VOGU-3710 file (C-alpha; in Angstrom, 3 decimals, decimal comma):
1> mekgkaavfv> -38,564/-81,998/-7,105  -37,146/-79,784/-4,023  -36,014/-77,121/-6,311  -38,670/-77,684/-9,064  -40,730/-76,522/-6,520  -38,488/-73,219/-5,555  -38,135/-72,361/-9,094  -42,370/-72,220/-8,926  -42,442/-70,063/-6,466  -39,653/-67,430/-6,939
11> lviligivga> -41,431/-67,070/-10,822  -45,016/-66,770/-9,304  -43,283/-64,170/-6,626  -42,176/-62,211/-10,116  -45,244/-62,642/-12,155  -46,448/-61,142/-8,730  -44,223/-58,310/-8,458  -44,542/-57,650/-12,225  -48,507/-57,433/-12,396  -48,362/-55,335/-9,201
21> viiysgvssp> -46,086/-52,710/-11,043  -48,302/-52,747/-14,231  -51,727/-52,417/-12,005  -49,543/-49,374/-10,239  -49,360/-47,932/-12,958  -52,563/-48,247/-14,905  -53,969/-46,289/-11,836  -54,699/-42,465/-13,617  -53,768/-39,780/-11,193  -56,061/-36,635/-10,767
31> tvaatatdcc> -55,477/-34,293/-13,207  -55,854/-30,771/-12,413  -58,233/-29,146/-15,413  -56,659/-26,311/-17,607  -58,478/-22,858/-17,579  -60,452/-22,219/-20,812  -58,259/-18,855/-21,377  -58,615/-15,747/-24,700  -55,489/-13,929/-25,908  -57,316/-10,800/-25,373
41> kttsglnnfy> -55,980/-7,588/-27,459  -57,000/-4,078/-26,572  -55,700/-0,819/-27,716  -55,077/2,845/-26,775  -54,005/4,956/-29,435  -51,388/3,631/-31,714  -50,872/1,192/-28,416  -51,543/-2,869/-28,510  -51,919/-4,694/-25,574  -52,453/-8,035/-25,135
51> aevplgtctg> -53,375/-10,590/-22,462  -54,627/-13,646/-21,506  -58,106/-13,675/-19,632  -60,802/-16,162/-18,530  -62,488/-17,390/-21,156  -65,501/-14,928/-22,249  -63,974/-12,166/-20,208  -62,529/-9,941/-22,911  -63,451/-6,618/-23,140  -61,644/-6,077/-26,244
61> tvvtgaeaqn> -60,751/-8,319/-29,221  -60,551/-11,844/-29,405  -57,620/-12,720/-31,392  -56,175/-16,312/-32,394  -53,348/-18,091/-34,606  -49,824/-16,104/-34,742  -51,225/-12,466/-33,347  -52,613/-15,197/-30,144  -49,115/-15,877/-30,091  -48,437/-11,921/-29,026
71> catspplpst> -50,196/-13,003/-25,674  -47,092/-15,287/-24,260  -44,175/-13,232/-25,619  -45,141/-9,824/-25,707  -42,374/-6,837/-24,818  -41,955/-6,374/-21,205  -44,597/-3,332/-20,564  -42,172/-0,568/-19,349  -43,583/1,765/-16,154  -44,510/4,522/-18,403
81> cgdnvidspg> -46,253/2,987/-21,041  -49,265/4,628/-22,719  -48,060/8,370/-21,690  -47,683/9,560/-24,902  -44,075/9,848/-24,540  -41,076/8,254/-25,401  -39,507/8,367/-21,657  -38,154/5,332/-21,562  -34,760/2,916/-22,902  -38,153/0,332/-23,218
91> encdgtgcgt> -40,320/2,552/-25,062  -39,789/3,047/-29,052  -43,688/3,745/-29,972  -45,629/5,211/-26,902  -47,395/7,781/-29,133  -45,358/7,543/-32,307  -46,082/4,522/-35,156  -43,732/1,901/-36,272  -42,489/1,117/-39,997  -44,085/-1,319/-42,474
101> getcincict> -44,958/-4,446/-41,081  -44,310/-3,238/-37,333  -47,152/-2,928/-34,962  -46,721/-0,965/-31,603  -46,931/-3,449/-28,522  -46,571/-2,818/-24,960  -44,779/0,413/-26,653  -42,126/-2,014/-28,842  -42,003/-1,708/-32,311  -42,562/-5,270/-32,633
111> kmdehggpkv> -43,041/-7,643/-36,234  -43,542/-10,836/-37,193  -40,709/-12,944/-38,234  -40,775/-16,088/-41,741  -42,504/-18,048/-39,019  -45,188/-16,038/-37,155  -43,281/-15,488/-34,354  -43,113/-11,806/-32,229  -39,226/-10,179/-32,850  -38,107/-6,581/-31,943
121> tichqpgtpa> -35,403/-5,339/-34,332  -32,270/-3,675/-31,616  -29,125/-2,689/-31,977  -26,616/-4,938/-30,225  -23,418/-3,363/-28,597  -24,403/0,178/-29,938  -21,135/2,637/-30,671  -18,736/-0,195/-31,182  -16,916/-1,490/-33,311  -19,118/-4,887/-32,682
131> qntidvppea> -22,522/-2,807/-33,339  -25,238/-5,005/-35,259  -28,535/-4,667/-35,731  -30,487/-7,964/-35,135  -33,985/-9,365/-34,398  -34,736/-11,340/-31,007  -37,718/-12,286/-28,678  -39,980/-9,485/-27,219  -38,949/-11,965/-23,242  -35,016/-11,274/-24,567
141> lpghighgda> -35,555/-7,867/-23,984  -34,842/-7,196/-21,087  -31,691/-8,354/-20,723  -30,288/-6,736/-24,117  -31,636/-3,019/-22,638  -30,324/-3,849/-19,171  -26,861/-4,319/-20,598  -27,109/-0,844/-22,814  -28,470/-2,222/-26,411  -30,155/-0,065/-28,273
151> lsaccppdrl> -34,224/-0,257/-29,180  -34,023/0,354/-32,776  -31,921/-0,455/-35,115  -28,265/0,433/-35,807  -26,975/3,970/-36,258  -24,847/5,081/-39,034  -20,882/4,419/-38,848  -20,077/8,047/-37,698  -22,842/8,391/-34,886  -23,096/6,582/-31,623
161> gcgkdvcpsg> -25,900/5,002/-30,290  -27,605/5,679/-26,621  -29,520/2,876/-25,929  -29,654/4,099/-22,063  -30,086/7,439/-23,128  -26,588/8,067/-22,166  -24,672/10,088/-24,880  -20,573/11,373/-24,535  -20,088/15,339/-23,002  -21,190/17,407/-26,110
171> ftcvqnaank> -23,491/14,983/-27,368  -27,369/14,238/-27,050  -29,684/11,526/-27,363  -32,477/12,270/-29,955  -34,733/9,276/-31,695  -35,243/10,168/-35,009  -38,009/8,862/-37,679  -36,966/5,640/-37,737  -36,867/5,030/-34,485  -33,154/5,314/-34,061
181> kccfpssspt> -31,758/6,327/-30,737  -28,109/8,153/-31,795  -26,041/10,782/-30,413  -25,576/14,117/-32,194  -23,769/17,176/-31,425  -25,808/19,407/-28,665  -25,249/22,478/-30,713  -26,715/20,688/-34,215  -29,242/20,612/-35,519  -31,086/16,798/-35,193
191> ptqtpttapp> -33,208/14,621/-36,923  -36,334/15,715/-35,192  -35,544/18,915/-35,651  -35,486/21,394/-38,775  -32,808/23,914/-38,806  -34,504/27,022/-39,604  -33,306/30,073/-41,489  -34,055/33,427/-40,815  -36,218/35,106/-43,447  -34,486/37,725/-45,237
201> ppppppppat> -35,313/41,194/-43,739  -37,988/42,940/-46,179  -36,642/45,582/-48,695  -36,848/49,111/-47,290  -40,111/51,036/-48,324  -39,157/53,205/-51,303  -38,331/57,186/-50,816  -41,512/59,335/-50,553  -42,404/60,726/-54,024  -41,623/64,458/-54,781
211> stptpttapp> -42,216/66,853/-56,731  -39,160/67,853/-59,029  -40,100/71,284/-59,949  -39,894/72,030/-63,249  -37,392/73,875/-64,437  -38,461/77,688/-65,419  -35,947/79,740/-68,526  -35,595/82,839/-67,180  -36,625/85,826/-69,611  -33,943/86,880/-71,332
221> ppppppppsa> -32,684/90,319/-70,053  -34,099/93,691/-71,451  -32,079/95,262/-74,325  -29,755/97,588/-73,263  -31,069/100,862/-73,493  -29,852/103,102/-76,839  -26,851/105,231/-76,638  -27,617/108,998/-76,562  -27,784/111,058/-79,731  -25,521/113,495/-80,386
231> tstptttpt> -26,759/116,736/-79,722  -25,293/119,543/-81,311  -23,882/122,466/-80,073  -26,333/125,621/-81,202  -24,205/127,395/-82,785  -23,852/131,937/-83,504  -24,162/133,032/-86,452  -22,184/136,517/-86,095  -23,903/139,805/-87,373
//
């Protein structure tokens, strides 16, 4: 009998504990309401900038859908972005356009992959046998650029890339129309320079016209005078 009471007592205690846990877990903790925001796109020249702003405060264009991903994943903003000069290893479209299917976002040519996510084309390990053109998420750019990857497709095999704008002695880092930053000999024409050929010298002016005197025929010499006629010596007739 005593054992039965003890068992019931233990069972009641267990039920109480389980009930307390259930009640405690059912108490909802206070939640902080998320601040509503818009993905706001602003444009300056050929550059596009995306930022999350409080709802209703966008001074540009509110974008939705796949384009709104740019607010969370926009490429890092280079410090000189917006001056219309590509003057940073982190820029490749400041003041210039991008290739087909790409948009200039934060001075970096950005495209959408097959899943609608933004990607940036870079050359991994440029100027080495392992150089390879790859697409990476914009948020991964700082690490790649930091160790010398180039913000463009890889250069031709006979050219070194210059992800940090550094080339060997005698070479210059040049960005061509395809946004490739490659090392070219400093003394040779670069893709952005059109070799100029000096125009041929103008033909010499024609010599001034001179009148050629018409040759005249000298009159024939006068005929020689006739020979003197023979004169007879008068003869004296003797008387």
